[in-house]
N, C-alpha and C positions, 0 to 999 in steps of 0.2 A: 170789782164793782165796775159797771159800765160807765161810759162818759155821761156825766151829769153837769148841768149848769149850777151855779151857786144856790139859787132858790130851791132847786130839787135836792141839793145836798143838805140844806138846812131842814127841809121837810123830812128827809131821811133820818138825820141825827136826832130830831126832836119827835119822831114818831114813837109814841109811848108803847106800841106793840113790839117795837124792835129794840127797846132799851132793856138793860138788865139792872137789877138792884144789887146783885152780888155776882162776882165773876165765877164762872165754873172752870176752874183750872185744875187739871189732874196731871200727875207725873206718870209717864210711861217708861218703865225701866228697860224694856226691850230696845227702845230706840234712844234712850237717855235724853228725853225731851219733855218739856211741859206742854200740855195741850189745852188751848182755850177754845171752847165751843161758843160760837157767836150766836146771837138771836136769829140771824137769817139762815142758820144751819151750816155755816162754814166752819172749818176747823183751822186753827192757826197753831204753829209749832214754834216753841221758844227754847233757848238754851237754859234760861233761868226763870224762876218764878217772878222776879221783879220785872223782867221784860214783858212777860205776859200780863201782869197786873197793870203796868204803865200803858200798854196797848189798849187794854180794856177801859181804863180810865179816860183815855183820849178819844175813844170811839164809841163806847156803849154806856158810859155812866149817865144816870138820869139827871143829876143836879148840875149839869154844865151851865155855866153862866158866861155870856160874852160881855157882860157889863162889868168892867174892871176899873 
């Protein structure tokens, strides 16, 4: 991702067109990796399913709340 200031980052993570309701994680046996397809069209590779799922939850999950 290109350099963004904090306001641009918040707009990016809360943009409904770029969020996912369910992660699309597939295992590719030829490379022994799990692949996460992101909403912006990029692919991310992980050694385990949990790593891919955690990354998805931190970056693309819809119901992120900063009020804790």
